[in-house]
N, C-alpha and C positions, 0 to 999 in steps of 0.2 A: 575073385575077391574072396578072402577068407570069410567063412561063415561061422557062426557060433555053433558049438556042439549041440546035438539034439537029445542026447541021453540025459536023464535027470541029474545025476551026480555032477557031470561035467558042466551042464547048463547052469547049475546053481553056483559053480565056482567061476565060470568064464567071465561074467560081467564085472564082478568086483576085482578080479585079478587084472583084467584088461584095463579097468579104470585106474587101478593103482599103478600099472605099468605106464599108462599115459601120463599120470600126474607126476611121477618121478623121472620121466624121460627115458625109461627103458624101452618103451614101444618105439620111439623115434630112433634110438641107437640101434636096435635090432633091425628096424626097417632100412636104415641107412647102410648098415653092414650087408644086408641081403641085396640091396640095390647095387652096392659096390661090387660084390662078388658076382652077381649076375651080369653086370656090365663087363667086368674083366674076363668073364668066360665067353663073351660074345652072344649070350642068350638074349639080351635086350635087343641087340642089332638084328638078330635072326627074326624075332617076332615083330619088330618094327617093319622090317622089309616084307615079311609075309602079310602083314595087315595092309601095307601100301599096295602090294600086288593084288590082294583081294578087293580092295577099294577100286583100283583101276579097272579090274575085270567087271566089277559091278556097275561102273559108270555107263556101260553100254545098255544096261537094263534099268536105268533110272537111279543108280547109286545104292548105297548101303548105309545103314545107320551104325553109329558107334556101338549101340546095344547089340545089334546083330553080329558085328565083328567080335565083340567080347564073348557073346554066346558061342560062336563057332570056334574061336581060337582058345578060349580058356582051358578046356580039357587037354588040348595038345600042349599048350604052354606049361600047364601045371605038371604034366607028365614028363616034360623034357627038362625040368630043372635038374641040373647035374647032381648025381647022388652025393658027391662029396660036399657040395654046398648045402643040400638038404640036411645031411647029417650034422654038419657044423652048426647050422642055425637051430636045429632041434636040440643039440647039446647046450647051446647058449641059453635057450628057453628052459631046458631041464634044470640047469644050474640056478637060474633065476627063481624058478618055482621051488626048488629045494630050500632056498633061503627064505621064501615067503610062506611056505606051508610046512607044518610038521606032519610027517607021515607015520 
């Protein structure tokens, strides 16, 4: 799950920009586009299957929590987002920010 930036300048901008994006629907549009692209690339199916496999293996030892699955899978999932999709979404966000902020 995306976290807010930790450096001062970015942190000061993150909350109001995210709030504005949520209020005007940009956050949902970008999230939907990302989900669609990840689904079309097979990324979602890969990680759904991987999480099911991990859960099945863990049943023998008492199961696994969703939190544990997320903790273990998140770095791998994040790292395997196809570069083209990552760059496309970054470009969409960059254009949005350019309209919102004067540099």
